[in-house]
Gaussian input, Z-matrix of N, CA and C with variables (Angstrom, degrees):
# hf/3-21g

backbone

0 1
 N
 C     1     B1
 C     2     B2     1     A1
 N     3     B3     2     A2     1     D1
 C     4     B4     3     A3     2     D2
 C     5     B5     4     A4     3     D3
 N     6     B6     5     A5     4     D4
 C     7     B7     6     A6     5     D5
 C     8     B8     7     A7     6     D6
 N     9     B9     8     A8     7     D7
 C    10    B10     9     A9     8     D8
 C    11    B11    10    A10     9     D9
 N    12    B12    11    A11    10    D10
 C    13    B13    12    A12    11    D11
 C    14    B14    13    A13    12    D12
 N    15    B15    14    A14    13    D13
 C    16    B16    15    A15    14    D14
 C    17    B17    16    A16    15    D15
 N    18    B18    17    A17    16    D16
 C    19    B19    18    A18    17    D17
 C    20    B20    19    A19    18    D18
 N    21    B21    20    A20    19    D19
 C    22    B22    21    A21    20    D20
 C    23    B23    22    A22    21    D21
 N    24    B24    23    A23    22    D22
 C    25    B25    24    A24    23    D23
 C    26    B26    25    A25    24    D24
 N    27    B27    26    A26    25    D25
 C    28    B28    27    A27    26    D26
 C    29    B29    28    A28    27    D27
 N    30    B30    29    A29    28    D28
 C    31    B31    30    A30    29    D29
 C    32    B32    31    A31    30    D30
 N    33    B33    32    A32    31    D31
 C    34    B34    33    A33    32    D32
 C    35    B35    34    A34    33    D33
 N    36    B36    35    A35    34    D34
 C    37    B37    36    A36    35    D35
 C    38    B38    37    A37    36    D36
 N    39    B39    38    A38    37    D37
 C    40    B40    39    A39    38    D38
 C    41    B41    40    A40    39    D39
 N    42    B42    41    A41    40    D40
 C    43    B43    42    A42    41    D41
 C    44    B44    43    A43    42    D42
 N    45    B45    44    A44    43    D43
 C    46    B46    45    A45    44    D44
 C    47    B47    46    A46    45    D45
 N    48    B48    47    A47    46    D46
 C    49    B49    48    A48    47    D47
 C    50    B50    49    A49    48    D48
 N    51    B51    50    A50    49    D49
 C    52    B52    51    A51    50    D50
 C    53    B53    52    A52    51    D51
 N    54    B54    53    A53    52    D52
 C    55    B55    54    A54    53    D53
 C    56    B56    55    A55    54    D54
 N    57    B57    56    A56    55    D55
 C    58    B58    57    A57    56    D56
 C    59    B59    58    A58    57    D57
 N    60    B60    59    A59    58    D58
 C    61    B61    60    A60    59    D59
 C    62    B62    61    A61    60    D60
 N    63    B63    62    A62    61    D61
 C    64    B64    63    A63    62    D62
 C    65    B65    64    A64    63    D63
 N    66    B66    65    A65    64    D64
 C    67    B67    66    A66    65    D65
 C    68    B68    67    A67    66    D66
 N    69    B69    68    A68    67    D67
 C    70    B70    69    A69    68    D68
 C    71    B71    70    A70    69    D69
 N    72    B72    71    A71    70    D70
 C    73    B73    72    A72    71    D71
 C    74    B74    73    A73    72    D72
 N    75    B75    74    A74    73    D73
 C    76    B76    75    A75    74    D74
 C    77    B77    76    A76    75    D75
 N    78    B78    77    A77    76    D76
 C    79    B79    78    A78    77    D77
 C    80    B80    79    A79    78    D78
 N    81    B81    80    A80    79    D79
 C    82    B82    81    A81    80    D80
 C    83    B83    82    A82    81    D81
 N    84    B84    83    A83    82    D82
 C    85    B85    84    A84    83    D83
 C    86    B86    85    A85    84    D84
 N    87    B87    86    A86    85    D85
 C    88    B88    87    A87    86    D86
 C    89    B89    88    A88    87    D87
 N    90    B90    89    A89    88    D88
 C    91    B91    90    A90    89    D89
 C    92    B92    91    A91    90    D90
 N    93    B93    92    A92    91    D91
 C    94    B94    93    A93    92    D92
 C    95    B95    94    A94    93    D93
 N    96    B96    95    A95    94    D94
 C    97    B97    96    A96    95    D95
 C    98    B98    97    A97    96    D96
 N    99    B99    98    A98    97    D97
 C   100   B100    99    A99    98    D98
 C   101   B101   100   A100    99    D99
 N   102   B102   101   A101   100   D100
 C   103   B103   102   A102   101   D101
 C   104   B104   103   A103   102   D102
 N   105   B105   104   A104   103   D103
 C   106   B106   105   A105   104   D104
 C   107   B107   106   A106   105   D105
 N   108   B108   107   A107   106   D106
 C   109   B109   108   A108   107   D107
 C   110   B110   109   A109   108   D108
 N   111   B111   110   A110   109   D109
 C   112   B112   111   A111   110   D110
 C   113   B113   112   A112   111   D111
 N   114   B114   113   A113   112   D112
 C   115   B115   114   A114   113   D113
 C   116   B116   115   A115   114   D114
 N   117   B117   116   A116   115   D115
 C   118   B118   117   A117   116   D116
 C   119   B119   118   A118   117   D117
 N   120   B120   119   A119   118   D118
 C   121   B121   120   A120   119   D119
 C   122   B122   121   A121   120   D120
 N   123   B123   122   A122   121   D121
 C   124   B124   123   A123   122   D122
 C   125   B125   124   A124   123   D123
 N   126   B126   125   A125   124   D124
 C   127   B127   126   A126   125   D125
 C   128   B128   127   A127   126   D126
 N   129   B129   128   A128   127   D127
 C   130   B130   129   A129   128   D128
 C   131   B131   130   A130   129   D129
 N   132   B132   131   A131   130   D130
 C   133   B133   132   A132   131   D131
 C   134   B134   133   A133   132   D132
 N   135   B135   134   A134   133   D133
 C   136   B136   135   A135   134   D134
 C   137   B137   136   A136   135   D135
 N   138   B138   137   A137   136   D136
 C   139   B139   138   A138   137   D137
 C   140   B140   139   A139   138   D138
 N   141   B141   140   A140   139   D139
 C   142   B142   141   A141   140   D140
 C   143   B143   142   A142   141   D141
 N   144   B144   143   A143   142   D142
 C   145   B145   144   A144   143   D143
 C   146   B146   145   A145   144   D144
 N   147   B147   146   A146   145   D145
 C   148   B148   147   A147   146   D146
 C   149   B149   148   A148   147   D147
 N   150   B150   149   A149   148   D148
 C   151   B151   150   A150   149   D149
 C   152   B152   151   A151   150   D150
 N   153   B153   152   A152   151   D151
 C   154   B154   153   A153   152   D152
 C   155   B155   154   A154   153   D153
 N   156   B156   155   A155   154   D154
 C   157   B157   156   A156   155   D155
 C   158   B158   157   A157   156   D156
 N   159   B159   158   A158   157   D157
 C   160   B160   159   A159   158   D158
 C   161   B161   160   A160   159   D159
 N   162   B162   161   A161   160   D160
 C   163   B163   162   A162   161   D161
 C   164   B164   163   A163   162   D162
 N   165   B165   164   A164   163   D163
 C   166   B166   165   A165   164   D164
 C   167   B167   166   A166   165   D165
 N   168   B168   167   A167   166   D166
 C   169   B169   168   A168   167   D167
 C   170   B170   169   A169   168   D168
 N   171   B171   170   A170   169   D169
 C   172   B172   171   A171   170   D170
 C   173   B173   172   A172   171   D171
 N   174   B174   173   A173   172   D172
 C   175   B175   174   A174   173   D173
 C   176   B176   175   A175   174   D174
 N   177   B177   176   A176   175   D175
 C   178   B178   177   A177   176   D176
 C   179   B179   178   A178   177   D177
 N   180   B180   179   A179   178   D178
 C   181   B181   180   A180   179   D179
 C   182   B182   181   A181   180   D180
 N   183   B183   182   A182   181   D181
 C   184   B184   183   A183   182   D182
 C   185   B185   184   A184   183   D183
 N   186   B186   185   A185   184   D184
 C   187   B187   186   A186   185   D185
 C   188   B188   187   A187   186   D186
 N   189   B189   188   A188   187   D187
 C   190   B190   189   A189   188   D188
 C   191   B191   190   A190   189   D189
 N   192   B192   191   A191   190   D190
 C   193   B193   192   A192   191   D191
 C   194   B194   193   A193   192   D192
 N   195   B195   194   A194   193   D193
 C   196   B196   195   A195   194   D194
 C   197   B197   196   A196   195   D195
 N   198   B198   197   A197   196   D196
 C   199   B199   198   A198   197   D197
 C   200   B200   199   A199   198   D198
 N   201   B201   200   A200   199   D199
 C   202   B202   201   A201   200   D200
 C   203   B203   202   A202   201   D201
 N   204   B204   203   A203   202   D202
 C   205   B205   204   A204   203   D203
 C   206   B206   205   A205   204   D204
 N   207   B207   206   A206   205   D205
 C   208   B208   207   A207   206   D206
 C   209   B209   208   A208   207   D207
 N   210   B210   209   A209   208   D208
 C   211   B211   210   A210   209   D209
 C   212   B212   211   A211   210   D210
 N   213   B213   212   A212   211   D211
 C   214   B214   213   A213   212   D212
 C   215   B215   214   A214   213   D213
 N   216   B216   215   A215   214   D214
 C   217   B217   216   A216   215   D215
 C   218   B218   217   A217   216   D216
 N   219   B219   218   A218   217   D217
 C   220   B220   219   A219   218   D218
 C   221   B221   220   A220   219   D219
 N   222   B222   221   A221   220   D220
 C   223   B223   222   A222   221   D221
 C   224   B224   223   A223   222   D222
 N   225   B225   224   A224   223   D223
 C   226   B226   225   A225   224   D224
 C   227   B227   226   A226   225   D225
 N   228   B228   227   A227   226   D226
 C   229   B229   228   A228   227   D227
 C   230   B230   229   A229   228   D228
 N   231   B231   230   A230   229   D229
 C   232   B232   231   A231   230   D230
 C   233   B233   232   A232   231   D231
 N   234   B234   233   A233   232   D232
 C   235   B235   234   A234   233   D233
 C   236   B236   235   A235   234   D234
 N   237   B237   236   A236   235   D235
 C   238   B238   237   A237   236   D236
 C   239   B239   238   A238   237   D237
 N   240   B240   239   A239   238   D238
 C   241   B241   240   A240   239   D239
 C   242   B242   241   A241   240   D240
 N   243   B243   242   A242   241   D241
 C   244   B244   243   A243   242   D242
 C   245   B245   244   A244   243   D243
 N   246   B246   245   A245   244   D244
 C   247   B247   246   A246   245   D245
 C   248   B248   247   A247   246   D246
 N   249   B249   248   A248   247   D247
 C   250   B250   249   A249   248   D248
 C   251   B251   250   A250   249   D249
 N   252   B252   251   A251   250   D250
 C   253   B253   252   A252   251   D251
 C   254   B254   253   A253   252   D252
 N   255   B255   254   A254   253   D253
 C   256   B256   255   A255   254   D254
 C   257   B257   256   A256   255   D255
 N   258   B258   257   A257   256   D256
 C   259   B259   258   A258   257   D257
 C   260   B260   259   A259   258   D258
 N   261   B261   260   A260   259   D259
 C   262   B262   261   A261   260   D260
 C   263   B263   262   A262   261   D261
 N   264   B264   263   A263   262   D262
 C   265   B265   264   A264   263   D263
 C   266   B266   265   A265   264   D264
 N   267   B267   266   A266   265   D265
 C   268   B268   267   A267   266   D266
 C   269   B269   268   A268   267   D267
 N   270   B270   269   A269   268   D268
 C   271   B271   270   A270   269   D269
 C   272   B272   271   A271   270   D270
 N   273   B273   272   A272   271   D271
 C   274   B274   273   A273   272   D272
 C   275   B275   274   A274   273   D273
 N   276   B276   275   A275   274   D274
 C   277   B277   276   A276   275   D275
 C   278   B278   277   A277   276   D276
 N   279   B279   278   A278   277   D277
 C   280   B280   279   A279   278   D278
 C   281   B281   280   A280   279   D279
 N   282   B282   281   A281   280   D280
 C   283   B283   282   A282   281   D281
 C   284   B284   283   A283   282   D282
 N   285   B285   284   A284   283   D283
 C   286   B286   285   A285   284   D284
 C   287   B287   286   A286   285   D285
 N   288   B288   287   A287   286   D286
 C   289   B289   288   A288   287   D287
 C   290   B290   289   A289   288   D288
 N   291   B291   290   A290   289   D289
 C   292   B292   291   A291   290   D290
 C   293   B293   292   A292   291   D291
 N   294   B294   293   A293   292   D292
 C   295   B295   294   A294   293   D293
 C   296   B296   295   A295   294   D294
 N   297   B297   296   A296   295   D295
 C   298   B298   297   A297   296   D296
 C   299   B299   298   A298   297   D297
 N   300   B300   299   A299   298   D298
 C   301   B301   300   A300   299   D299
 C   302   B302   301   A301   300   D300
 N   303   B303   302   A302   301   D301
 C   304   B304   303   A303   302   D302
 C   305   B305   304   A304   303   D303

   B1=1.4297
   B2=1.4714
   B3=1.2537
   B4=1.4792
   B5=1.5050
   B6=1.2299
   B7=1.4659
   B8=1.4896
   B9=1.3764
   B10=1.4055
   B11=1.5955
   B12=1.2389
   B13=1.5011
   B14=1.5170
   B15=1.2571
   B16=1.4069
   B17=1.5173
   B18=1.3463
   B19=1.4450
   B20=1.4854
   B21=1.3609
   B22=1.4560
   B23=1.5228
   B24=1.3471
   B25=1.4388
   B26=1.5297
   B27=1.3602
   B28=1.4825
   B29=1.5025
   B30=1.2847
   B31=1.3956
   B32=1.5394
   B33=1.2976
   B34=1.4774
   B35=1.5263
   B36=1.3532
   B37=1.4787
   B38=1.4969
   B39=1.3371
   B40=1.4887
   B41=1.5342
   B42=1.3041
   B43=1.5137
   B44=1.4943
   B45=1.3474
   B46=1.5191
   B47=1.5693
   B48=1.3540
   B49=1.4183
   B50=1.5378
   B51=1.3317
   B52=1.4387
   B53=1.4931
   B54=1.3849
   B55=1.4124
   B56=1.5669
   B57=1.3072
   B58=1.3786
   B59=1.5253
   B60=1.3332
   B61=1.4508
   B62=1.5507
   B63=1.3402
   B64=1.4121
   B65=1.5557
   B66=1.2879
   B67=1.4487
   B68=1.5869
   B69=1.2678
   B70=1.5233
   B71=1.4969
   B72=1.2692
   B73=1.4747
   B74=1.5919
   B75=1.2862
   B76=1.4424
   B77=1.5531
   B78=1.3709
   B79=1.4912
   B80=1.5607
   B81=1.3131
   B82=1.4920
   B83=1.4986
   B84=1.3893
   B85=1.3903
   B86=1.5175
   B87=1.2880
   B88=1.5246
   B89=1.5234
   B90=1.3030
   B91=1.4004
   B92=1.5305
   B93=1.2541
   B94=1.4691
   B95=1.5648
   B96=1.2153
   B97=1.4803
   B98=1.5360
   B99=1.3004
   B100=1.5235
   B101=1.4607
   B102=1.3805
   B103=1.4722
   B104=1.5534
   B105=1.3078
   B106=1.4694
   B107=1.5270
   B108=1.3232
   B109=1.4796
   B110=1.5350
   B111=1.2880
   B112=1.5631
   B113=1.5872
   B114=1.3099
   B115=1.5162
   B116=1.5313
   B117=1.2952
   B118=1.4377
   B119=1.5659
   B120=1.3433
   B121=1.4911
   B122=1.5495
   B123=1.3072
   B124=1.4773
   B125=1.4596
   B126=1.3145
   B127=1.4484
   B128=1.5248
   B129=1.3372
   B130=1.4449
   B131=1.4740
   B132=1.3503
   B133=1.4600
   B134=1.5188
   B135=1.3445
   B136=1.5046
   B137=1.4862
   B138=1.3765
   B139=1.4218
   B140=1.5309
   B141=1.2975
   B142=1.3974
   B143=1.5275
   B144=1.3299
   B145=1.4965
   B146=1.5171
   B147=1.3298
   B148=1.4538
   B149=1.5393
   B150=1.2653
   B151=1.4667
   B152=1.5019
   B153=1.3526
   B154=1.4939
   B155=1.5569
   B156=1.3446
   B157=1.4840
   B158=1.4572
   B159=1.2885
   B160=1.5045
   B161=1.4841
   B162=1.2981
   B163=1.4476
   B164=1.6104
   B165=1.2860
   B166=1.4121
   B167=1.4873
   B168=1.3194
   B169=1.4687
   B170=1.5648
   B171=1.3930
   B172=1.4755
   B173=1.5145
   B174=1.3201
   B175=1.4771
   B176=1.5439
   B177=1.3446
   B178=1.4342
   B179=1.4802
   B180=1.3210
   B181=1.4565
   B182=1.5255
   B183=1.3189
   B184=1.4663
   B185=1.5071
   B186=1.3232
   B187=1.4405
   B188=1.4777
   B189=1.2647
   B190=1.4219
   B191=1.5719
   B192=1.2793
   B193=1.5041
   B194=1.4771
   B195=1.3263
   B196=1.4292
   B197=1.5489
   B198=1.3534
   B199=1.4648
   B200=1.5101
   B201=1.3776
   B202=1.5675
   B203=1.5415
   B204=1.3193
   B205=1.3997
   B206=1.4496
   B207=1.3049
   B208=1.4356
   B209=1.5369
   B210=1.2956
   B211=1.4865
   B212=1.5301
   B213=1.3250
   B214=1.4611
   B215=1.6139
   B216=1.2479
   B217=1.4872
   B218=1.5181
   B219=1.3422
   B220=1.4537
   B221=1.5766
   B222=1.3100
   B223=1.4901
   B224=1.5207
   B225=1.3503
   B226=1.4741
   B227=1.5115
   B228=1.3294
   B229=1.4333
   B230=1.5713
   B231=1.3805
   B232=1.5056
   B233=1.4601
   B234=1.3389
   B235=1.4898
   B236=1.5932
   B237=1.3262
   B238=1.4346
   B239=1.5503
   B240=1.2062
   B241=1.4896
   B242=1.4362
   B243=1.3786
   B244=1.3978
   B245=1.5705
   B246=1.2912
   B247=1.4646
   B248=1.5366
   B249=1.3217
   B250=1.4372
   B251=1.5969
   B252=1.2972
   B253=1.4356
   B254=1.5556
   B255=1.3631
   B256=1.4483
   B257=1.6331
   B258=1.3775
   B259=1.4813
   B260=1.5146
   B261=1.3456
   B262=1.4796
   B263=1.5499
   B264=1.3516
   B265=1.3071
   B266=1.5923
   B267=1.2283
   B268=1.5041
   B269=1.4929
   B270=1.3693
   B271=1.4944
   B272=1.5192
   B273=1.3725
   B274=1.4291
   B275=1.6237
   B276=1.2880
   B277=1.5292
   B278=1.5447
   B279=1.3026
   B280=1.4857
   B281=1.5989
   B282=1.2036
   B283=1.5032
   B284=1.5600
   B285=1.3179
   B286=1.4796
   B287=1.4660
   B288=1.3346
   B289=1.4835
   B290=1.5016
   B291=1.3685
   B292=1.4467
   B293=1.4841
   B294=1.3836
   B295=1.4566
   B296=1.5565
   B297=1.3039
   B298=1.4761
   B299=1.5680
   B300=1.2890
   B301=1.4737
   B302=1.5623
   B303=1.2666
   B304=1.4687
   B305=1.5570
   A1=110.11
   A2=120.51
   A3=124.99
   A4=111.31
   A5=117.62
   A6=124.57
   A7=104.56
   A8=116.33
   A9=122.96
   A10=110.50
   A11=113.69
   A12=119.92
   A13=110.26
   A14=115.97
   A15=118.50
   A16=108.40
   A17=116.26
   A18=118.39
   A19=107.24
   A20=115.07
   A21=119.97
   A22=114.38
   A23=118.23
   A24=122.86
   A25=108.74
   A26=116.75
   A27=115.37
   A28=108.63
   A29=122.77
   A30=123.89
   A31=111.85
   A32=116.57
   A33=119.22
   A34=106.00
   A35=115.20
   A36=123.37
   A37=108.30
   A38=116.98
   A39=120.27
   A40=108.16
   A41=118.60
   A42=118.91
   A43=108.84
   A44=110.83
   A45=121.24
   A46=105.49
   A47=114.54
   A48=119.28
   A49=110.79
   A50=114.69
   A51=119.24
   A52=113.95
   A53=120.30
   A54=121.46
   A55=108.92
   A56=117.37
   A57=125.45
   A58=105.66
   A59=114.98
   A60=119.23
   A61=114.32
   A62=113.22
   A63=121.11
   A64=112.60
   A65=118.51
   A66=123.53
   A67=109.63
   A68=116.61
   A69=120.59
   A70=104.16
   A71=124.03
   A72=129.02
   A73=107.92
   A74=113.60
   A75=117.27
   A76=113.66
   A77=112.91
   A78=118.78
   A79=105.09
   A80=119.42
   A81=122.73
   A82=114.16
   A83=117.12
   A84=121.70
   A85=115.92
   A86=113.62
   A87=120.40
   A88=110.28
   A89=120.72
   A90=124.60
   A91=113.91
   A92=119.64
   A93=124.63
   A94=108.12
   A95=118.53
   A96=123.65
   A97=110.95
   A98=114.06
   A99=117.77
   A100=111.95
   A101=117.60
   A102=120.71
   A103=106.85
   A104=117.60
   A105=122.30
   A106=110.88
   A107=116.86
   A108=119.01
   A109=110.30
   A110=116.36
   A111=119.35
   A112=110.34
   A113=113.73
   A114=118.55
   A115=109.41
   A116=119.11
   A117=122.75
   A118=110.95
   A119=114.03
   A120=117.79
   A121=109.91
   A122=117.38
   A123=123.47
   A124=107.40
   A125=121.02
   A126=122.66
   A127=111.07
   A128=114.18
   A129=118.75
   A130=114.41
   A131=118.34
   A132=122.55
   A133=113.30
   A134=113.55
   A135=116.57
   A136=113.51
   A137=116.63
   A138=116.96
   A139=115.79
   A140=116.90
   A141=122.49
   A142=109.35
   A143=115.95
   A144=122.39
   A145=109.97
   A146=108.94
   A147=119.25
   A148=109.42
   A149=119.72
   A150=122.60
   A151=106.33
   A152=113.64
   A153=120.28
   A154=107.01
   A155=113.86
   A156=120.00
   A157=108.31
   A158=115.45
   A159=119.89
   A160=113.19
   A161=120.73
   A162=124.29
   A163=112.92
   A164=117.12
   A165=118.07
   A166=118.64
   A167=115.45
   A168=119.11
   A169=111.93
   A170=112.72
   A171=116.86
   A172=111.29
   A173=117.07
   A174=121.54
   A175=114.06
   A176=115.39
   A177=121.63
   A178=111.63
   A179=117.94
   A180=120.89
   A181=115.16
   A182=112.95
   A183=117.27
   A184=111.42
   A185=113.24
   A186=121.96
   A187=110.10
   A188=121.40
   A189=125.59
   A190=110.73
   A191=116.64
   A192=123.29
   A193=107.78
   A194=123.16
   A195=125.11
   A196=113.70
   A197=113.78
   A198=118.89
   A199=117.30
   A200=111.33
   A201=116.55
   A202=103.56
   A203=120.29
   A204=112.71
   A205=116.70
   A206=117.37
   A207=123.26
   A208=104.77
   A209=115.01
   A210=120.11
   A211=110.03
   A212=110.51
   A213=118.89
   A214=107.82
   A215=114.96
   A216=116.68
   A217=105.64
   A218=117.68
   A219=121.68
   A220=115.67
   A221=115.34
   A222=120.14
   A223=110.64
   A224=115.66
   A225=116.74
   A226=110.84
   A227=120.28
   A228=120.95
   A229=111.12
   A230=112.96
   A231=113.04
   A232=114.43
   A233=116.53
   A234=121.29
   A235=111.05
   A236=114.50
   A237=119.04
   A238=108.37
   A239=120.12
   A240=124.73
   A241=111.40
   A242=120.02
   A243=126.18
   A244=109.88
   A245=115.01
   A246=120.88
   A247=110.28
   A248=117.23
   A249=121.33
   A250=112.64
   A251=113.41
   A252=118.83
   A253=112.73
   A254=112.89
   A255=113.30
   A256=114.72
   A257=114.28
   A258=119.57
   A259=110.82
   A260=114.92
   A261=120.14
   A262=109.50
   A263=119.25
   A264=121.43
   A265=112.05
   A266=117.71
   A267=120.62
   A268=111.07
   A269=118.27
   A270=118.06
   A271=109.75
   A272=114.91
   A273=121.74
   A274=111.06
   A275=112.46
   A276=117.69
   A277=109.38
   A278=115.75
   A279=119.51
   A280=111.13
   A281=113.28
   A282=115.73
   A283=112.53
   A284=115.52
   A285=118.30
   A286=113.98
   A287=113.68
   A288=119.58
   A289=113.24
   A290=117.06
   A291=119.55
   A292=109.75
   A293=119.63
   A294=121.64
   A295=111.03
   A296=120.17
   A297=120.10
   A298=107.12
   A299=116.39
   A300=114.39
   A301=114.12
   A302=116.91
   A303=119.12
   A304=114.42
   D1=119.15
   D2=171.48
   D3=-86.22
   D4=130.21
   D5=177.63
   D6=-108.10
   D7=129.23
   D8=177.47
   D9=-141.65
   D10=150.97
   D11=176.95
   D12=-113.19
   D13=155.58
   D14=177.92
   D15=-99.14
   D16=125.03
   D17=-178.04
   D18=-73.11
   D19=133.94
   D20=177.68
   D21=95.50
   D22=-9.24
   D23=-178.64
   D24=-133.92
   D25=124.72
   D26=-177.73
   D27=-94.42
   D28=-20.56
   D29=178.40
   D30=-135.84
   D31=168.82
   D32=178.02
   D33=-59.38
   D34=139.36
   D35=-177.61
   D36=-81.06
   D37=144.83
   D38=178.03
   D39=-110.22
   D40=10.29
   D41=176.83
   D42=-79.36
   D43=162.96
   D44=-177.54
   D45=-67.43
   D46=144.39
   D47=176.24
   D48=-66.44
   D49=151.02
   D50=-177.90
   D51=-76.49
   D52=-15.31
   D53=-174.45
   D54=-125.93
   D55=147.98
   D56=179.37
   D57=-80.93
   D58=161.77
   D59=175.98
   D60=-61.58
   D61=-36.77
   D62=176.24
   D63=-62.82
   D64=-41.78
   D65=177.16
   D66=-65.33
   D67=-33.64
   D68=-178.04
   D69=-77.80
   D70=-40.64
   D71=174.90
   D72=-51.63
   D73=-47.70
   D74=-179.45
   D75=-59.89
   D76=-43.18
   D77=-179.01
   D78=-68.62
   D79=-42.41
   D80=-178.80
   D81=-58.93
   D82=-26.70
   D83=178.83
   D84=-75.87
   D85=-4.25
   D86=-176.76
   D87=-82.76
   D88=-175.44
   D89=171.58
   D90=-76.54
   D91=161.86
   D92=-179.42
   D93=-57.86
   D94=-45.86
   D95=176.23
   D96=-55.05
   D97=-50.52
   D98=178.79
   D99=-60.49
   D100=-40.65
   D101=-177.28
   D102=-66.76
   D103=-43.01
   D104=178.16
   D105=-58.54
   D106=-45.30
   D107=178.91
   D108=-65.31
   D109=-40.20
   D110=178.57
   D111=-62.61
   D112=-38.48
   D113=-179.52
   D114=-68.61
   D115=-43.33
   D116=-179.43
   D117=-66.53
   D118=-40.16
   D119=-179.23
   D120=-69.10
   D121=-42.33
   D122=-178.02
   D123=-65.31
   D124=-42.38
   D125=-178.85
   D126=-63.69
   D127=-46.20
   D128=177.60
   D129=-61.00
   D130=-43.27
   D131=178.55
   D132=-68.71
   D133=-27.83
   D134=178.96
   D135=-91.34
   D136=0.29
   D137=-178.96
   D138=73.25
   D139=21.78
   D140=-178.03
   D141=-104.45
   D142=131.02
   D143=171.08
   D144=-143.73
   D145=171.15
   D146=-174.73
   D147=-112.11
   D148=135.37
   D149=175.28
   D150=-137.25
   D151=147.73
   D152=-177.11
   D153=-71.71
   D154=145.19
   D155=170.07
   D156=-87.91
   D157=149.83
   D158=-179.16
   D159=-55.88
   D160=-30.52
   D161=-178.13
   D162=-89.18
   D163=10.02
   D164=-176.67
   D165=-55.09
   D166=-40.54
   D167=178.24
   D168=-63.64
   D169=-38.37
   D170=175.15
   D171=-62.71
   D172=-47.02
   D173=178.75
   D174=-56.18
   D175=-41.73
   D176=176.06
   D177=-64.78
   D178=-46.61
   D179=177.99
   D180=-58.18
   D181=-42.91
   D182=178.75
   D183=-64.71
   D184=-45.11
   D185=177.12
   D186=-56.47
   D187=-49.43
   D188=-177.38
   D189=-62.67
   D190=-42.42
   D191=179.83
   D192=-65.44
   D193=-33.97
   D194=-177.77
   D195=-89.93
   D196=15.63
   D197=-175.17
   D198=47.22
   D199=30.84
   D200=-178.95
   D201=-117.32
   D202=43.63
   D203=-179.81
   D204=-77.53
   D205=132.33
   D206=-177.82
   D207=-137.08
   D208=105.35
   D209=175.91
   D210=-102.32
   D211=119.76
   D212=179.09
   D213=-92.43
   D214=144.30
   D215=174.59
   D216=-85.79
   D217=169.69
   D218=-179.31
   D219=-50.90
   D220=-40.65
   D221=177.77
   D222=-62.33
   D223=-48.68
   D224=179.27
   D225=-63.87
   D226=-35.40
   D227=176.31
   D228=-62.04
   D229=-41.43
   D230=176.81
   D231=-65.84
   D232=-31.65
   D233=176.06
   D234=-62.46
   D235=-43.45
   D236=175.58
   D237=-63.93
   D238=-43.26
   D239=179.32
   D240=-60.71
   D241=-46.13
   D242=179.05
   D243=-60.49
   D244=-41.14
   D245=176.87
   D246=-62.56
   D247=-47.75
   D248=-178.31
   D249=-64.74
   D250=-28.85
   D251=179.79
   D252=-83.61
   D253=-4.76
   D254=176.97
   D255=85.29
   D256=2.89
   D257=179.47
   D258=-69.78
   D259=-38.81
   D260=176.77
   D261=-133.73
   D262=153.84
   D263=-178.27
   D264=-82.30
   D265=168.68
   D266=179.55
   D267=-63.74
   D268=-33.29
   D269=176.47
   D270=-66.29
   D271=-44.69
   D272=-177.25
   D273=-63.49
   D274=-38.52
   D275=177.16
   D276=-63.79
   D277=-43.67
   D278=-179.59
   D279=-66.55
   D280=-40.70
   D281=177.00
   D282=-63.47
   D283=-47.39
   D284=174.51
   D285=-57.27
   D286=-46.17
   D287=-178.59
   D288=-61.60
   D289=-46.39
   D290=178.66
   D291=-59.13
   D292=-46.93
   D293=-177.20
   D294=-74.58
   D295=-24.63
   D296=174.76
   D297=-69.50
   D298=-39.11
   D299=-173.16
   D300=-84.73
   D301=-6.83
   D302=177.98
   D303=-63.53

């Protein structure tokens, strides 16, 4: 399990997402590389980034010992951060992640 925080946001945002579900579906219909580029660009434009927490090694060790290892790549971590920042909804994040991984 990778733990990341959103720079500039201390809690999950309650603001409306910047994109409609229809817009996200259009992005999700693209190639994995195009989705990755969209995620990176959107994060940069929104001022969202990922940074490691001091306890990240501990979290990974506990996750590995519990057979619950989930390693997110940098694009997936940015998707989580965009969701936490309120830029996209959890539904939109899931949709993008599924299509990114296909």
